[in-house]
N, CA, C and O atoms as a printed pandas DataFrame, in Angstrom:
     atom_number atom_name residue_name chain_id  residue_number  x_coord  y_coord  z_coord
0              1         N          MET        A               1    9.360  -13.391    8.927
1              2        CA          MET        A               1    9.144  -12.196    8.209
2              3         C          MET        A               1    9.930  -11.015    8.620
3              4         O          MET        A               1    9.812  -10.602    9.774
4              5         N          GLU        A               2   10.696  -10.451    7.807
5              6        CA          GLU        A               2   11.403   -9.501    8.341
6              7         C          GLU        A               2   10.637   -7.869    8.020
7              8         O          GLU        A               2   10.171   -7.593    6.915
8              9         N          LEU        A               3   10.628   -7.137    8.916
9             10        CA          LEU        A               3   10.244   -5.481    8.704
10            11         C          LEU        A               3   11.372   -4.567    8.299
11            12         O          LEU        A               3   12.530   -4.908    8.541
12            13         N          SER        A               4   11.145   -3.601    7.791
13            14        CA          SER        A               4   11.849   -2.570    7.265
14            15         C          SER        A               4   11.445   -1.300    8.158
15            16         O          SER        A               4   10.307   -0.833    8.208
16            17         N          LEU        A               5   12.518   -0.837    8.825
17            18        CA          LEU        A               5   12.524    0.232    9.625
18            19         C          LEU        A               5   12.824    1.787    9.166
19            20         O          LEU        A               5   13.947    1.990    8.703
20            21         N          TYR        A               6   12.064    2.718    9.241
21            22        CA          TYR        A               6   12.605    3.958    9.171
22            23         C          TYR        A               6   12.838    5.062   10.310
23            24         O          TYR        A               6   11.979    5.905   10.567
24            25         N          TYR        A               7   13.776    5.006   10.812
25            26        CA          TYR        A               7   13.893    5.992   11.816
26            27         C          TYR        A               7   13.588    7.594   11.637
27            28         O          TYR        A               7   13.963    8.261   10.673
28            29         N          ILE        A               8   12.901    8.036   12.659
29            30        CA          ILE        A               8   12.576    9.641   12.425
30            31         C          ILE        A               8   13.200   10.564   12.899
31            32         O          ILE        A               8   12.627   11.474   13.498
32            33         N          ASN        A               9   14.433   10.523   12.739
33            34        CA          ASN        A               9   15.665   11.330   13.499
34            35         C          ASN        A               9   15.086   12.905   13.824
35            36         O          ASN        A               9   15.549   13.481   14.808
36            37         N          MET        A              10   14.336   13.407   13.203
37            38        CA          MET        A              10   13.768   14.717   13.876
38            39         C          MET        A              10   13.153   14.487   14.995
39            40         O          MET        A              10   13.163   15.419   15.799
40            41         N          LEU        A              11   12.707   13.684   15.245
41            42        CA          LEU        A              11   11.606   13.448   16.662
42            43         C          LEU        A              11   12.688   12.754   17.744
43            44         O          LEU        A              11   12.379   12.526   18.913
44            45         N          ALA        A              12   13.922   12.474   17.207
45            46        CA          ALA        A              12   14.622   11.451   18.129
46            47         C          ALA        A              12   15.424   12.387   19.376
47            48         O          ALA        A              12   15.646   13.593   19.269
48            49         N          SER        A              13   15.754   11.633   20.433
49            50        CA          SER        A              13   16.504   12.171   21.384
50            51         C          SER        A              13   17.437   11.054   21.574
51            52         O          SER        A              13   17.455   10.009   20.924
52            53         N          LYS        A              14   18.354   11.457   22.721
53            54        CA          LYS        A              14   19.201   10.422   23.472
54            55         C          LYS        A              14   18.507    9.302   23.735
55            56         O          LYS        A              14   18.998    8.227   23.391
56            57         N          THR        A              15   17.315    9.339   24.353
57            58        CA          THR        A              15   16.703    8.182   25.062
58            59         C          THR        A              15   15.549    7.694   24.355
59            60         O          THR        A              15   15.069    6.631   24.749
60            61         N          PHE        A              16   14.937    8.380   23.224
61            62        CA          PHE        A              16   13.758    7.952   22.403
62            63         C          PHE        A              16   14.309    7.899   20.908
63            64         O          PHE        A              16   15.118    8.750   20.539
64            65         N          LYS        A              17   14.002    7.202   20.312
65            66        CA          LYS        A              17   14.193    7.008   18.873
66            67         C          LYS        A              17   13.077    6.379   18.199
67            68         O          LYS        A              17   12.974    5.180   17.940
68            69         N          PRO        A              18   12.186    7.375   17.920
69            70        CA          PRO        A              18   10.848    6.643   17.026
70            71         C          PRO        A              18   10.988    6.397   15.585
71            72         O          PRO        A              18   11.735    7.085   14.890
72            73         N          TYR        A              19   10.228    5.355   15.087
73            74        CA          TYR        A              19   10.497    4.917   13.612
74            75         C          TYR        A              19    9.147    4.258   13.221
75            76         O          TYR        A              19    8.330    3.862   14.052
76            77         N          VAL        A              20    8.991    4.178   11.879
77            78        CA          VAL        A              20    7.888    3.496   11.230
78            79         C          VAL        A              20    8.493    2.459   10.634
79            80         O          VAL        A              20    9.604    2.503   10.104
80            81         N          GLU        A              21    7.522    1.178   10.739
81            82        CA          GLU        A              21    8.059   -0.164   10.258
82            83         C          GLU        A              21    7.035   -0.826    9.315
83            84         O          GLU        A              21    5.841   -0.788    9.611
84            85         N          GLY        A              22    7.401   -1.348    8.345
85            86        CA          GLY        A              22    6.424   -2.037    7.413
86            87         C          GLY        A              22    7.293   -3.380    6.691
87            88         O          GLY        A              22    8.518   -3.475    6.608
88            89         N          GLY        A              23    6.299   -4.334    6.223
89            90        CA          GLY        A              23    6.952   -5.565    5.843
90            91         C          GLY        A              23    5.557   -6.304    5.110
91            92         O          GLY        A              23    4.399   -5.896    5.193
92            93         N          ILE        A              24    6.104   -7.637    4.298
93            94        CA          ILE        A              24    5.186   -8.291    3.828
94            95         C          ILE        A              24    5.847   -9.603    3.833
95            96         O          ILE        A              24    7.071   -9.713    3.762
96            97         N          GLY        A              25    4.942  -10.717    3.927
97            98        CA          GLY        A              25    5.738  -12.029    4.106
98            99         C          GLY        A              25    4.513  -12.917    3.635
99           100         O          GLY        A              25    3.495  -12.480    3.099
100          101         N          ALA        A              26    4.789  -14.229    3.925
101          102        CA          ALA        A              26    3.735  -15.095    3.378
102          103         C          ALA        A              26    3.647  -15.925    4.810
103          104         O          ALA        A              26    4.538  -15.864    5.657
104          105         N          ILE        A              27    2.476  -16.686    4.946
105          106        CA          ILE        A              27    2.403  -17.352    5.996
106          107         C          ILE        A              27    1.266  -18.763    5.717
107          108         O          ILE        A              27    0.195  -18.750    5.110
108          109         N          TYR        A              28    1.876  -19.776    6.321
109          110        CA          TYR        A              28    0.790  -21.049    6.394
110          111         C          TYR        A              28    0.390  -21.627    7.342
111          112         O          TYR        A              28    1.202  -22.300    7.976
112          113         N          THR        A              29   -0.756  -21.580    7.697
113          114        CA          THR        A              29   -1.402  -22.155    8.879
114          115         C          THR        A              29   -2.644  -22.963    8.894
115          116         O          THR        A              29   -3.509  -22.820    8.029
116          117         N          ASP        A              30   -2.748  -23.869    9.940
117          118        CA          ASP        A              30   -3.834  -24.609    9.963
118          119         C          ASP        A              30   -4.885  -24.017   10.607
119          120         O          ASP        A              30   -5.921  -24.658   10.783
120          121         N          PHE        A              31   -4.734  -22.516   11.109
121          122        CA          PHE        A              31   -5.956  -22.161   11.566
122          123         C          PHE        A              31   -6.778  -21.258   10.392
123          124         O          PHE        A              31   -6.172  -20.458    9.680
124          125         N          GLN        A              32   -7.990  -21.449   10.301
125          126        CA          GLN        A              32   -8.685  -20.535    9.163
126          127         C          GLN        A              32  -10.247  -20.229    9.767
127          128         O          GLN        A              32  -10.905  -20.911   10.553
128          129         N          VAL        A              33  -10.536  -19.138    9.203
129          130        CA          VAL        A              33  -11.795  -18.860    9.775
130          131         C          VAL        A              33  -12.790  -18.692    8.651
131          132         O          VAL        A              33  -12.366  -18.323    7.555
132          133         N          ASP        A              34  -14.044  -18.924    8.823
133          134        CA          ASP        A              34  -14.911  -19.098    7.636
134          135         C          ASP        A              34  -14.714  -18.368    6.359
135          136         O          ASP        A              34  -14.290  -17.246    6.635
136          137         N          GLY        A              35  -14.806  -18.483    5.444
137          138        CA          GLY        A              35  -14.632  -17.772    4.303
138          139         C          GLY        A              35  -13.184  -17.206    3.833
139          140         O          GLY        A              35  -12.887  -16.346    3.004
140          141         N          GLN        A              36  -12.416  -18.009    4.668
141          142        CA          GLN        A              36  -10.726  -17.914    4.155
142          143         C          GLN        A              36  -10.741  -19.104    3.454
143          144         O          GLN        A              36  -10.993  -20.197    3.962
144          145         N          GLY        A              37  -10.405  -18.856    1.993
145          146        CA          GLY        A              37  -10.083  -19.896    1.030
146          147         C          GLY        A              37   -8.972  -21.004    1.303
147          148         O          GLY        A              37   -9.073  -22.230    1.259
148          149         N          LEU        A              38   -7.891  -20.198    1.595
149          150        CA          LEU        A              38   -6.572  -21.108    1.603
150          151         C          LEU        A              38   -5.690  -21.024    3.011
151          152         O          LEU        A              38   -5.638  -20.125    3.850
152          153         N          ARG        A              39   -5.017  -22.311    2.944
153          154        CA          ARG        A              39   -4.055  -21.922    4.410
154          155         C          ARG        A              39   -2.684  -21.225    4.126
155          156         O          ARG        A              39   -1.844  -20.867    4.952
156          157         N          PHE        A              40   -2.656  -21.118    2.786
157          158        CA          PHE        A              40   -1.275  -19.936    2.036
158          159         C          PHE        A              40   -1.962  -18.524    2.044
159          160         O          PHE        A              40   -2.834  -18.165    1.253
160          161         N          ASN        A              41   -1.397  -17.740    3.123
161          162        CA          ASN        A              41   -1.788  -16.221    2.679
162          163         C          ASN        A              41   -0.681  -15.609    2.809
163          164         O          ASN        A              41    0.385  -16.169    3.067
164          165         N          PHE        A              42   -0.846  -14.324    2.631
165          166        CA          PHE        A              42   -0.129  -13.398    2.754
166          167         C          PHE        A              42   -0.289  -12.349    4.063
167          168         O          PHE        A              42   -1.372  -12.158    4.616
168          169         N          ASN        A              43    0.788  -11.797    4.405
169          170        CA          ASN        A              43    0.640  -11.126    5.835
170          171         C          ASN        A              43    1.475   -9.491    5.840
171          172         O          ASN        A              43    2.556   -9.208    6.358
172          173         N          PRO        A              44    0.715   -8.777    5.219
173          174        CA          PRO        A              44    1.422   -7.201    5.177
174          175         C          PRO        A              44    1.295   -7.000    6.713
175          176         O          PRO        A              44    0.535   -7.536    7.519
176          177         N          GLN        A              45    2.215   -6.120    6.867
177          178        CA          GLN        A              45    2.160   -5.357    8.293
178          179         C          GLN        A              45    2.764   -3.945    8.245
179          180         O          GLN        A              45    3.657   -3.578    7.481
180          181         N          LEU        A              46    2.153   -3.224    9.158
181          182        CA          LEU        A              46    2.618   -1.625    9.505
182          183         C          LEU        A              46    2.465   -1.118   10.551
183          184         O          LEU        A              46    1.446   -1.264   11.225
184          185         N          GLY        A              47    3.439   -0.437   10.875
185          186        CA          GLY        A              47    3.672    0.030   12.361
186          187         C          GLY        A              47    4.291    1.066   12.822
187          188         O          GLY        A              47    5.029    1.585   11.984
188          189         N          ILE        A              48    4.273    1.555   13.813
189          190        CA          ILE        A              48    5.022    2.620   14.601
190          191         C          ILE        A              48    5.461    2.301   15.832
191          192         O          ILE        A              48    4.801    1.673   16.660
192          193         N          GLY        A              49    6.973    2.872   16.038
193          194        CA          GLY        A              49    7.218    2.312   17.383
194          195         C          GLY        A              49    8.320    3.097   17.588
195          196         O          GLY        A              49    8.640    3.927   16.736
196          197         N          ALA        A              50    8.982    2.947   18.655
197          198        CA          ALA        A              50   10.163    3.530   19.196
198          199         C          ALA        A              50   11.084    2.888   20.095
199          200         O          ALA        A              50   10.623    2.249   21.041
200          201         N          GLU        A              51   12.770    3.007   19.864
201          202        CA          GLU        A              51   13.603    2.620   20.838
202          203         C          GLU        A              51   13.656    3.272   22.218
203          204         O          GLU        A              51   13.945    4.467   22.156
204          205         N          ILE        A              52   13.489    2.883   23.218
205          206        CA          ILE        A              52   13.401    3.659   24.478
206          207         C          ILE        A              52   14.947    3.357   25.242
207          208         O          ILE        A              52   15.263    2.218   25.586
208          209         N          ALA        A              53   15.568    4.184   25.383
209          210        CA          ALA        A              53   16.957    3.771   26.047
210          211         C          ALA        A              53   16.674    3.849   27.633
211          212         O          ALA        A              53   15.875    4.630   28.150
212          213         N          ALA        A              54   17.489    2.879   28.335
213          214        CA          ALA        A              54   16.989    2.777   29.781
214          215         C          ALA        A              54   18.597    3.219   30.472
215          216         O          ALA        A              54   19.482    3.764   29.814
216          217         N          SER        A              55   18.676    2.943   31.534
217          218        CA          SER        A              55   19.999    3.093   32.330
218          219         C          SER        A              55   21.210    2.382   31.690
219          220         O          SER        A              55   22.366    2.771   31.529
220          221         N          SER        A              56   20.572    1.172   31.362
221          222        CA          SER        A              56   21.561    0.073   30.920
222          223         C          SER        A              56   21.695    0.504   29.340
223          224         O          SER        A              56   21.039    1.390   28.794
224          225         N          LYS        A              57   22.827   -0.437   28.654
225          226        CA          LYS        A              57   23.028   -0.268   27.349
226          227         C          LYS        A              57   21.997   -0.987   26.431
227          228         O          LYS        A              57   22.037   -0.577   25.271
228          229         N          ASN        A              58   21.228   -1.810   26.639
229          230        CA          ASN        A              58   20.337   -2.365   26.217
230          231         C          ASN        A              58   18.819   -1.945   25.883
231          232         O          ASN        A              58   17.912   -2.499   26.504
232          233         N          PRO        A              59   18.571   -1.106   25.043
233          234        CA          PRO        A              59   17.044   -0.203   25.137
234          235         C          PRO        A              59   15.899   -1.269   24.864
235          236         O          PRO        A              59   15.974   -2.323   24.233
236          237         N          PHE        A              60   14.790   -0.681   25.535
237          238        CA          PHE        A              60   13.578   -1.504   25.145
238          239         C          PHE        A              60   12.932   -0.764   24.015
239          240         O          PHE        A              60   13.168    0.401   23.693
240          241         N          LEU        A              61   11.994   -1.680   23.394
241          242        CA          LEU        A              61   11.024   -1.193   22.077
242          243         C          LEU        A              61    9.767   -1.354   22.465
243          244         O          LEU        A              61    9.366   -2.161   23.304
244          245         N          LEU        A              62    9.015   -0.432   21.735
245          246        CA          LEU        A              62    7.521   -0.464   22.105
246          247         C          LEU        A              62    7.066   -0.249   20.742
247          248         O          LEU        A              62    7.705    0.645   20.189
248          249         N          SER        A              63    6.130   -0.804   19.999
249          250        CA          SER        A              63    5.297   -0.516   18.938
250          251         C          SER        A              63    3.751   -0.946   18.750
251          252         O          SER        A              63    3.162   -1.769   19.451
252          253         N          LEU        A              64    3.186   -0.186   17.607
253          254        CA          LEU        A              64    1.871   -0.777   17.559
254          255         C          LEU        A              64    1.903   -1.059   16.151
255          256         O          LEU        A              64    2.258   -0.218   15.325
256          257         N          ARG        A              65    1.510   -2.324   15.837
257          258        CA          ARG        A              65    1.386   -3.104   14.633
258          259         C          ARG        A              65   -0.027   -3.143   14.238
259          260         O          ARG        A              65   -0.898   -3.112   15.107
260          261         N          LEU        A              66   -0.381   -3.224   12.717
261          262        CA          LEU        A              66   -1.393   -3.320   12.129
262          263         C          LEU        A              66   -1.043   -4.724   11.292
263          264         O          LEU        A              66   -0.022   -4.852   10.617
264          265         N          HIS        A              67   -1.919   -5.607   11.429
265          266        CA          HIS        A              67   -1.574   -6.932   10.521
266          267         C          HIS        A              67   -2.826   -7.054    9.639
267          268         O          HIS        A              67   -3.890   -6.444    9.744
268          269         N          HIS        A              68   -2.486   -7.900    8.825
269          270        CA          HIS        A              68   -3.658   -8.357    7.957
270          271         C          HIS        A              68   -2.861   -9.636    7.388
271          272         O          HIS        A              68   -1.673   -9.814    7.123
272          273         N          VAL        A              69   -4.243  -10.625    7.292
273          274        CA          VAL        A              69   -3.794  -11.940    6.558
274          275         C          VAL        A              69   -4.962  -12.141    5.509
275          276         O          VAL        A              69   -6.143  -12.099    5.856
276          277         N          SER        A              70   -4.542  -12.371    4.150
277          278        CA          SER        A              70   -5.606  -12.721    3.393
278          279         C          SER        A              70   -4.567  -13.480    2.201
279          280         O          SER        A              70   -3.340  -13.430    2.110
280          281         N          ASN        A              71   -5.593  -14.198    1.333
281          282        CA          ASN        A              71   -4.678  -14.951    0.123
282          283         C          ASN        A              71   -4.500  -14.083   -1.071
283          284         O          ASN        A              71   -3.909  -14.513   -2.062
284          285         N          GLY        A              72   -5.029  -12.774   -1.014
285          286        CA          GLY        A              72   -4.618  -11.753   -1.997
286          287         C          GLY        A              72   -5.409  -12.023   -3.235
287          288         O          GLY        A              72   -5.055  -11.540   -4.310
288          289         N          GLY        A              73   -6.379  -12.714   -3.129
289          290        CA          GLY        A              73   -7.478  -12.854   -4.460
290          291         C          GLY        A              73   -7.013  -14.431   -5.028
291          292         O          GLY        A              73   -7.538  -14.802   -6.078
292          293         N          LEU        A              74   -6.289  -15.111   -4.520
293          294        CA          LEU        A              74   -5.457  -16.286   -5.226
294          295         C          LEU        A              74   -6.975  -17.517   -5.164
295          296         O          LEU        A              74   -7.028  -18.483   -5.925
296          297         N          ASP        A              75   -7.884  -17.261   -4.309
297          298        CA          ASP        A              75   -8.892  -18.010   -4.111
298          299         C          ASP        A              75  -10.084  -17.197   -4.120
299          300         O          ASP        A              75  -10.010  -15.998   -3.851
300          301         N          LYS        A              76  -11.413  -17.879   -4.471
301          302        CA          LYS        A              76  -12.561  -17.118   -4.603
302          303         C          LYS        A              76  -12.939  -16.488   -3.068
303          304         O          LYS        A              76  -13.294  -15.315   -2.948
304          305         N          ASP        A              77  -12.846  -17.213   -2.157
305          306        CA          ASP        A              77  -13.108  -17.201   -0.796
306          307         C          ASP        A              77  -11.688  -16.501   -0.201
307          308         O          ASP        A              77  -10.611  -17.093   -0.131
308          309         N          ASN        A              78  -11.906  -15.266    0.164
309          310        CA          ASN        A              78  -10.800  -14.388    0.472
310          311         C          ASN        A              78  -11.149  -13.435    1.680
311          312         O          ASN        A              78  -10.932  -12.223    1.670
312          313         N          ARG        A              79  -11.662  -14.071    2.622
313          314        CA          ARG        A              79  -11.867  -13.394    3.814
314          315         C          ARG        A              79  -10.803  -12.985    4.510
315          316         O          ARG        A              79  -10.114  -13.921    4.918
316          317         N          GLY        A              80  -10.351  -11.701    4.846
317          318        CA          GLY        A              80   -9.208  -11.547    5.394
318          319         C          GLY        A              80   -9.334  -11.527    7.080
319          320         O          GLY        A              80  -10.406  -11.523    7.685
320          321         N          ILE        A              81   -7.972  -11.515    7.707
321          322        CA          ILE        A              81   -8.081  -11.308    9.192
322          323         C          ILE        A              81   -7.354  -10.210    9.424
323          324         O          ILE        A              81   -6.392   -9.993    8.686
324          325         N          ASN        A              82   -7.619   -9.447   10.323
325          326        CA          ASN        A              82   -7.011   -8.275   10.839
326          327         C          ASN        A              82   -6.677   -7.899   12.258
327          328         O          ASN        A              82   -7.602   -8.092   13.047
328          329         N          SER        A              83   -5.782   -7.501   12.665
329          330        CA          SER        A              83   -5.422   -7.626   13.808
330          331         C          SER        A              83   -4.631   -6.390   14.467
331          332         O          SER        A              83   -3.889   -5.906   13.612
332          333         N          VAL        A              84   -4.561   -5.887   15.386
333          334        CA          VAL        A              84   -3.597   -4.678   15.882
334          335         C          VAL        A              84   -2.685   -5.406   17.197
335          336         O          VAL        A              84   -3.177   -6.218   17.981
336          337         N          THR        A              85   -1.628   -5.045   17.226
337          338        CA          THR        A              85   -0.751   -5.849   18.363
338          339         C          THR        A              85    0.149   -4.731   18.837
339          340         O          THR        A              85    0.799   -4.127   17.984
340          341         N          ILE        A              86    0.248   -4.412   20.048
341          342        CA          ILE        A              86    1.063   -3.942   20.971
342          343         C          ILE        A              86    2.251   -4.790   21.225
343          344         O          ILE        A              86    2.104   -5.919   21.691
344          345         N          ASN        A              87    3.453   -4.295   20.936
345          346        CA          ASN        A              87    4.531   -5.203   21.397
346          347         C          ASN        A              87    5.819   -4.350   22.162
347          348         O          ASN        A              87    6.391   -3.344   21.741
348          349         N          VAL        A              88    6.049   -5.046   23.328
349          350        CA          VAL        A              88    7.049   -4.286   24.243
350          351         C          VAL        A              88    8.319   -5.656   24.201
351          352         O          VAL        A              88    7.997   -6.839   24.309
352          353         N          GLY        A              89    9.469   -5.273   24.060
353          354        CA          GLY        A              89   10.380   -5.948   24.094
354          355         C          GLY        A              89   11.735   -5.247   24.555
355          356         O          GLY        A              89   11.658   -4.112   25.025
356          357         N          ARG        A              90   12.832   -5.802   24.454
357          358        CA          ARG        A              90   14.115   -5.210   25.044
358          359         C          ARG        A              90   15.162   -6.257   24.305
359          360         O          ARG        A              90   15.191   -7.488   24.327
360          361         N          PHE        A              91   16.017   -5.281   23.636
361          362        CA          PHE        A              91   17.431   -5.955   22.680
362          363         C          PHE        A              91   18.316   -6.421   23.682
363          364         O          PHE        A              91   18.412   -5.910   24.797
364          365         N          PHE        A              92   19.053   -7.535   23.219
365          366        CA          PHE        A              92   20.053   -8.021   24.052
366          367         C          PHE        A              92   20.789   -8.448   23.332
367          368         O          PHE        A              92   21.822   -8.974   23.745
């Protein structure tokens, strides 16, 4: 899945570059919860984050994402799975 990023330039500085992110994709998994009718599901995501420059030229990233997994009504059983993730990484 690819996420689209929109940088919030009015809040940016040399070391801090905030953004909002969002995207949707499809997922196939053998993991299922009760009430989830299909193994094929949609996976929309929405989040906020920032690139944070360190002393080196490779910035860190920090984001908070909301995930949702459900079959979008393709099956009568459509219990969704929701999660919140904190992501920390470094560009290389």
